[in-house]
C-alpha positions as CSV (number, residue, x, y, z in Angstrom):
1,M,108.7,104.9,98.8
2,R,107.2,108.2,97.9
3,I,108.6,110.4,95.1
4,V,108.0,114.1,95.2
5,L,109.2,116.3,92.4
6,A,109.9,119.9,93.2
7,S,109.6,120.7,89.6
8,E,106.8,120.6,87.0
9,T,109.0,120.5,84.0
10,Q,107.9,118.2,81.2
11,F,111.3,116.6,81.2
12,C,111.1,115.4,84.8
13,K,107.5,114.3,84.4
14,R,108.3,112.4,81.2
15,A,111.3,110.6,82.9
16,M,109.1,109.4,85.8
17,D,106.4,108.3,83.4
18,L,108.9,106.4,81.2
19,L,110.2,104.6,84.3
20,G,106.6,103.8,85.4
21,L,107.0,105.4,88.7
22,T,104.3,107.0,90.8
23,Y,105.1,110.5,91.9
24,E,103.5,113.8,92.9
25,T,104.7,117.3,92.0
26,R,105.1,120.1,94.5
27,P,106.9,122.9,92.7
28,S,109.1,125.1,94.8
29,H,108.1,128.4,93.1
30,I,111.7,129.6,93.6
31,D,113.3,131.5,90.8
32,E,116.5,129.5,90.5
33,K,117.9,131.9,87.9
34,A,118.0,134.6,90.7
35,I,120.5,132.5,92.7
36,R,123.9,133.9,92.0
37,D,126.0,132.1,94.6
38,D,128.2,129.3,93.3
39,D,128.5,127.6,96.7
40,P,125.5,125.2,97.2
41,A,126.0,125.3,100.9
42,H,124.9,129.0,101.0
């Protein structure tokens, strides 16, 4: 299984490291704060 994180936050990286999982990061570079729609389908 291949794990790809779309985030480079230290929290996510630390969680994967604590679990001993191999992963790669590919940040999305999307400003999630700019998303104002409450419906995830949109």
